[in-house]
C-alpha positions in Angstrom: -89.9 0.8 -81.8 -87.0 -1.3 -80.4 -84.9 1.7 -79.5 -88.0 3.4 -77.8 -88.4 0.2 -75.7 -84.7 0.4 -74.7 -85.0 4.1 -73.8 -88.1 3.4 -71.7 -86.2 0.5 -70.0 -83.3 2.7 -69.1 -85.7 5.4 -67.7 -87.4 2.7 -65.7 -84.0 1.5 -64.5 -83.1 5.0 -63.4 -86.4 5.3 -61.5 -85.9 2.0 -59.7 -82.3 2.9 -58.6 -82.5 6.6 -58.0 -86.0 7.3 -56.9 -87.1 4.0 -55.3 -83.5 3.3 -54.0 -83.8 -0.3 -55.2 -80.6 -2.5 -55.3 -78.9 -2.1 -58.7 -78.8 -5.9 -59.3 -82.4 -6.4 -58.5 -83.3 -3.3 -60.7 -81.4 -4.8 -63.6 -83.2 -8.1 -63.4 -86.6 -6.5 -63.2 -85.9 -4.2 -66.1 -84.5 -7.2 -68.1 -87.8 -9.0 -67.6 -89.9 -6.0 -68.6 -87.8 -5.2 -71.7 -87.9 -8.8 -72.7 -91.7 -8.8 -72.6 -91.9 -5.5 -74.5 -89.6 -6.8 -77.2 -91.8 -9.8 -77.7 -89.4 -12.5 -76.6 -91.6 -15.7 -76.1 -92.5 -16.3 -72.4 -90.8 -19.6 -72.3 -87.5 -18.1 -73.5 -87.3 -15.0 -71.2 -85.8 -16.8 -68.2 -83.4 -18.8 -70.4 -82.3 -15.5 -72.1 -81.7 -13.8 -68.7 -79.9 -16.9 -67.3 -77.7 -17.3 -70.3 -76.7 -13.6 -70.2 -76.0 -13.7 -66.5 -74.1 -17.0 -66.6 -72.2 -16.2 -69.8 -71.0 -12.9 -68.5 -69.9 -14.2 -65.1 -68.4 -17.3 -66.6 -65.9 -15.2 -68.5 -65.1 -12.6 -65.9 -65.5 -14.2 -62.5 -62.2 -16.0 -62.5 -60.2 -13.0 -63.6 -62.2 -10.6 -61.5 -61.9 -12.7 -58.3 -58.2 -13.5 -58.6 -57.5 -9.8 -59.5 -59.2 -8.7 -56.3 -57.1 -11.1 -54.2 -53.9 -10.0 -55.9 -54.6 -6.3 -55.3 -55.5 -7.0 -51.6 -52.3 -8.9 -51.0 -50.2 -6.1 -52.4 -52.1 -3.5 -50.4 -52.1 -5.5 -47.1 -48.4 -6.1 -47.4 -47.6 -2.5 -47.9 -46.4 -3.0 -51.4 -48.6 -0.2 -52.8 -47.4 2.2 -50.1 -43.8 1.3 -51.0 -44.4 2.0 -54.7 -46.0 5.3 -54.0 -43.5 6.6 -51.4 -40.4 5.4 -53.4 -41.4 7.1 -56.6 -42.3 10.3 -54.7 -38.9 10.3 -53.0 -37.1 9.7 -56.4 -39.0 12.4 -58.3 -38.8 15.0 -55.6 -41.1 17.9 -54.6 -40.8 19.7 -57.9 -42.1 16.7 -60.0 -44.5 15.4 -57.3 -47.5 15.2 -59.7 -45.6 12.9 -62.1 -44.6 10.7 -59.2 -48.3 10.4 -58.1 -49.4 9.7 -61.7 -46.9 6.9 -62.2 -47.5 5.3 -58.8 -51.3 5.5 -59.2 -50.9 3.9 -62.7 -48.9 1.0 -61.4 -51.1 0.5 -58.3 -54.2 1.0 -60.5 -53.4 -2.0 -62.7 -53.6 -4.3 -59.8 -56.4 -2.6 -57.8 -60.0 -1.8 -58.9 -60.9 1.8 -59.0 -62.7 2.2 -55.7 -60.1 0.1 -53.8 -57.2 2.1 -55.4 -58.9 5.3 -54.4 -59.4 4.3 -50.8 -55.8 3.0 -50.6 -54.1 5.9 -52.3 -56.0 8.9 -50.9 -54.5 8.6 -47.3 -51.0 8.5 -48.9 -51.8 11.6 -51.0 -53.2 13.4 -48.0 -50.0 12.6 -46.0 -47.7 13.7 -48.8 -49.7 16.9 -49.4 -49.4 17.7 -45.7 -45.6 17.1 -45.6 -45.0 19.2 -48.7 -47.6 21.8 -47.9 -49.3 21.5 -51.3 -53.0 21.2 -52.1 -54.5 17.8 -51.8 -56.4 18.3 -55.0 -53.1 19.2 -56.7 -52.1 15.6 -56.1 -55.6 14.2 -56.2 -56.3 15.1 -59.9 -53.3 13.2 -61.3 -54.1 10.2 -59.0 -57.7 10.1 -60.1 -56.8 10.3 -63.8 -54.4 7.4 -63.6 -57.0 5.2 -61.7 -59.8 6.0 -64.1 -57.6 5.2 -67.1 -56.6 1.8 -65.8 -60.2 1.2 -64.8 -61.5 2.0 -68.3 -58.8 0.6 -70.6 -56.7 -2.1 -68.9 -57.4 -5.7 -68.1 -57.9 -7.3 -65.5 -60.4 -4.5 -64.7 -64.0 -5.7 -65.2 -65.0 -3.4 -68.1 -62.2 -4.1 -70.6 -61.9 -7.7 -69.6 -65.6 -8.3 -70.0 -66.1 -6.4 -73.2 -63.0 -8.1 -74.8 -64.8 -11.5 -74.1 -68.1 -10.2 -75.5 -66.5 -8.9 -78.7 -64.1 -11.8 -79.1 -61.1 -9.5 -78.9 -57.7 -10.7 -77.9 -57.2 -9.6 -74.3 -53.5 -9.3 -74.7 -53.9 -6.9 -77.6 -56.5 -4.9 -75.5 -53.8 -4.6 -72.8 -51.0 -3.4 -75.2 -53.2 -1.0 -77.1 -54.8 0.1 -73.8 -51.4 1.1 -72.4 -50.5 2.9 -75.6 -53.8 4.9 -75.5 -53.9 5.2 -71.7 -50.6 6.8 -71.0 -51.1 10.0 -73.1 -54.7 10.1 -72.0 -53.6 10.0 -68.4 -51.1 12.8 -68.9 -53.7 15.0 -70.5 -56.4 14.3 -67.8 -53.9 14.5 -65.0 -51.0 17.0 -64.9 -52.0 19.0 -68.0 -55.7 19.3 -66.9 -54.6 20.2 -63.4 -53.3 23.6 -64.6 -56.7 24.4 -66.2 -58.6 23.1 -63.1 -56.8 25.6 -60.9 -58.0 28.4 -63.0 -61.6 27.1 -63.2 -62.1 26.5 -59.5 -59.1 27.9 -57.6 -61.1 27.7 -54.4 -61.2 23.9 -54.7 -57.5 23.7 -54.4 -57.6 25.4 -51.0 -59.8 22.7 -49.4 -58.3 20.4 -46.8 -60.6 17.4 -47.3 -61.8 14.8 -44.9 -61.0 11.0 -44.9 -62.4 10.2 -41.4 -65.0 8.0 -43.1 -62.2 5.7 -44.4 -61.6 4.7 -40.8 -58.2 3.8 -39.3 -55.7 3.2 -42.1 -53.2 0.4 -42.0 -49.8 2.2 -41.8 -46.4 0.8 -42.3 -42.9 2.0 -41.6 -41.1 1.9 -45.0 -38.6 -0.7 -43.7 -41.6 -3.0 -42.9 -42.8 -3.1 -46.5 -41.6 -5.3 -49.4 -38.9 -3.9 -51.6 -39.8 -1.4 -54.4 -38.7 -3.7 -57.3 -40.5 -6.8 -56.0 -43.6 -4.7 -55.3 -43.6 -3.3 -58.9 -42.9 -6.7 -60.4 -45.8 -8.3 -58.4 -48.2 -5.6 -59.4 -47.1 -5.7 -63.1 -46.7 -9.4 -63.5 -50.1 -10.0 -65.1 -49.4 -7.3 -67.6 -45.9 -8.7 -68.3 -47.2 -12.2 -68.9 -50.1 -11.2 -71.2 -47.9 -8.7 -73.1 -45.2 -11.3 -73.8 -47.8 -13.8 -75.0 -49.3 -11.1 -77.3 -46.0 -10.0 -78.8 -44.9 -13.6 -79.4 -48.3 -14.3 -81.0 -47.8 -11.3 -83.3 -44.3 -12.4 -84.2 -45.5 -15.9 -84.9 -48.0 -14.7 -87.4 -45.6 -12.3 -89.0 -42.7 -14.7 -89.2 -44.9 -17.8 -89.7 -43.3 -19.8 -86.9 -44.6 -23.3 -86.6 -46.4 -24.2 -83.4 -44.3 -26.0 -80.8 -44.3 -26.8 -77.1 -42.5 -23.6 -76.0 -44.9 -21.3 -77.9 -47.9 -23.2 -76.6 -46.5 -22.8 -73.0 -46.0 -19.1 -73.5 -49.6 -18.7 -74.9 -50.9 -20.6 -71.9 -49.0 -18.5 -69.4 -50.3 -15.4 -71.2 -53.9 -16.4 -71.1 -55.7 -13.8 -68.8 -57.0 -16.3 -66.3 -53.7 -18.3 -66.1 -51.6 -15.1 -65.9 -53.7 -13.9 -63.0 -53.4 -17.2 -61.2 -49.6 -17.3 -61.7 -49.4 -13.7 -60.4 -51.5 -14.5 -57.4 -49.2 -17.4 -56.4 -46.2 -15.2 -57.0 -47.8 -12.5 -54.7 -48.5 -15.1 -52.0 -44.8 -15.7 -51.9 -43.4 -12.2 -52.4 -46.0 -10.3 -50.3 -46.4 -13.1 -47.7 -44.3 -16.2 -47.3 -41.0 -14.5 -48.1 -41.8 -12.0 -45.3 -42.7 -14.7 -42.8 -46.5 -14.0 -42.9 -48.6 -17.1 -42.1 -50.7 -18.6 -44.9 -53.8 -18.3 -42.8 -53.4 -14.5 -42.6 -52.8 -14.4 -46.4 -55.9 -16.4 -47.1 -57.8 -14.1 -44.8 -56.8 -11.2 -47.0 -57.9 -13.2 -50.1 -61.3 -14.0 -48.5 -62.0 -10.5 -47.5 -61.1 -9.3 -51.0 -63.6 -11.7 -52.6 -66.3 -10.9 -50.1 -66.0 -7.2 -51.0 -66.7 -7.8 -54.7 -69.7 -10.1 -54.3 -72.3 -7.5 -55.0 -70.3 -6.1 -57.9 -70.2 -9.6 -59.5 -74.0 -9.8 -59.2 -74.4 -6.3 -60.8 -72.1 -7.3 -63.7 -74.2 -10.5 -64.1 -77.4 -8.4 -64.1 -75.9 -6.2 -66.8 -75.1 -9.3 -68.8 -78.7 -10.4 -68.5 -79.9 -7.0 -69.8 -77.4 -7.2 -72.6 -78.6 -10.7 -73.7 -82.2 -9.6 -73.7 -81.3 -6.7 -76.1 -79.6 -9.3 -78.4 -82.3 -11.9 -78.2 -85.0 -9.3 -78.6 -83.5 -8.1 -81.9 -82.4 -4.7 -80.7 -78.8 -5.3 -81.8 -80.0 -6.4 -85.3 -82.2 -3.4 -85.5 -79.3 -1.1 -84.8 -77.2 -3.1 -87.3 -79.8 -2.5 -90.0 -79.9 1.2 -89.2 -76.2 1.4 -89.9 -76.1 -1.1 -92.8 -74.6 0.5 -95.9 -73.2 3.4 -94.0 -69.6 4.2 -93.3 -70.3 4.6 -89.6 -67.3 3.2 -87.7 -68.1 0.6 -85.0 -65.5 2.4 -82.9 -67.5 5.6 -83.0 -70.8 3.7 -82.5 -69.4 1.8 -79.5 -68.1 5.0 -77.9 -71.3 6.9 -78.5 -73.7 4.2 -77.2 -71.5 3.6 -74.1 -71.3 7.3 -73.4 -75.1 7.7 -73.5 -75.6 4.7 -71.3 -72.9 5.9 -68.8 -74.5 9.3 -68.5 -77.9 7.7 -68.0 -77.0 4.8 -65.7 -74.0 6.0 -63.8 -72.2 2.6 -63.7 -69.3 2.4 -66.2 -69.4 -1.4 -66.1 -73.1 -1.7 -66.7 -72.9 0.8 -69.5 -70.1 -1.1 -71.2 -72.0 -4.5 -70.9 -75.2 -3.0 -72.2 -73.3 -1.4 -75.2 -72.2 -4.9 -76.3 -75.8 -6.0 -76.9 -76.3 -3.1 -79.3 -72.9 -3.1 -81.1 -72.1 -6.9 -81.5 -74.5 -7.3 -84.5 -72.8 -4.4 -86.4 -69.3 -5.9 -86.1 -69.8 -8.4 -88.9 -70.4 -5.6 -91.4 -67.0 -4.0 -90.9 -63.4 -5.1 -91.0 -62.5 -3.5 -87.6 -59.9 -4.1 -84.9 -61.9 -5.7 -82.1 -59.4 -4.6 -79.5 -59.9 -1.0 -80.4 -63.7 -1.4 -80.3 -63.2 -2.8 -76.8 -61.2 0.3 -75.8 -63.7 2.6 -77.4 -66.5 1.1 -75.4 -64.3 1.6 -72.2 -63.6 5.2 -73.2 -67.3 5.9 -73.7 -68.2 4.3 -70.4 -65.8 6.7 -68.6 -67.5 9.9 -69.7 -69.1 12.6 -67.5 -69.2 10.9 -64.1 -71.9 12.8 -62.2 -74.4 12.4 -59.4 -75.6 8.9 -60.4 -72.0 7.5 -60.0 -70.5 6.5 -56.7 -67.1 7.7 -57.8 -68.5 11.3 -58.0 -69.5 11.3 -54.3 -66.3 9.6 -53.2 -64.2 12.4 -54.8 -66.6 15.1 -53.5 -66.5 13.9 -49.9 -62.9 12.9 -49.5 -61.6 16.1 -51.0 -64.2 18.3 -49.3 -65.5 19.8 -52.6 -68.7 21.6 -53.4 -71.0 20.2 -56.1 -69.7 22.9 -58.5 -66.1 22.1 -57.7 -66.7 18.4 -58.2 -68.3 18.9 -61.6 -65.5 21.2 -62.6 -62.8 18.8 -61.6 -63.9 15.1 -61.5 -66.7 15.3 -64.0 -64.6 17.3 -66.4 -61.6 15.0 -65.8 -63.6 11.9 -66.6 -64.9 13.5 -69.8 -61.3 14.4 -70.9 -60.4 10.7 -70.3 -63.3 9.6 -72.5 -62.8 12.1 -75.4 -59.0 12.0 -75.4 -59.1 8.2 -75.2 -61.4 8.1 -78.3 -59.0 10.4 -80.2 -56.0 8.3 -79.4 -57.9 5.1 -80.3 -58.9 6.6 -83.7 -55.3 7.7 -84.2 -54.0 4.2 -83.4 -56.6 2.7 -85.8 -55.2 4.7 -88.7 -51.7 3.4 -87.9 -52.6 -0.3 -87.7 
């Protein structure tokens, strides 16, 4: 009965969003109330459950999410992302242009959220494709694979950051394992899949695309942009700080080092929120003050970045409310009982639940948050690496992007594809990221 209620709730959510065109946040709150009633949560506890889910979710992610948006916008507005892309493309040359796009998109994608990275990199890809006289989709597939991998597997992106907090996983370990899983996944879904995609829909690689809807793009002469090394360092600094803290923590446990002031300082700097704050301050200097840009202009970039993610924060909060209702209503415990005494891996369970919800709901972030409510009660029954469960949830939430996902329509319109061509490129690409990601996570699990 609890799973039937959840299924009906998801169907109701789809009707509200897709048929009635209701705002996603409003739809999530309405469905949370209805599911709470159906699950028998006492009337005087329903609002408290929704508020605690919304507040608890945003309380963990808002700081990282907000600062991450500011950091990405500063790098973009200064031309740092353009410098990274153009420099790598020039170094790799025309023959290896796909690999240059993959690496540039991966570096930029760490600092920028998926939609922002897509909007920023597509004009660069179009420009390069025109200069080299190659198909825009030839460069678009590797770009999209890198952006989707960073979105699904790497903090400070909302999905992995949020789920790490829900599962109690170490965010630094999620980052390190995410890079280990993400790189081979990105290669398979990018340059390798590109060869197959050309055979499946060769006509799609003849399209010229249309980016007029992006409006006038901010263009820089290369000598006006920050240097390549400082741009990469600024984009990668959160990763560097969190990785160092994680490695030091692992060494401390292995070698049984005693706590001291230096180790405590390293752990503080490697905390996700602190690492993001340090990186933002560093970016304000490298992308702004060092280039004689006024603080007022820099703060304008930061303000516009935060304004653009306001609705996304509410949607994430709404997903958190739905997740908490599932937990408080006993759905998670019911799922845990179903799998009690079985050898079903929480990694497989997390991936499967997230995949079903992603296909149903469209939003990878909402699917990941809702998965937590069903999977958390099962974690106590298994000795499992929580960082890998986090990554499995992210992998599941990346699967089969289709018509209920904004990313599907962005790829379709920008690259001028038909529905069939979009399904055979973008939808298939996102499925490869999901399945290959799960395979590499399971492989890593056997090695740890």
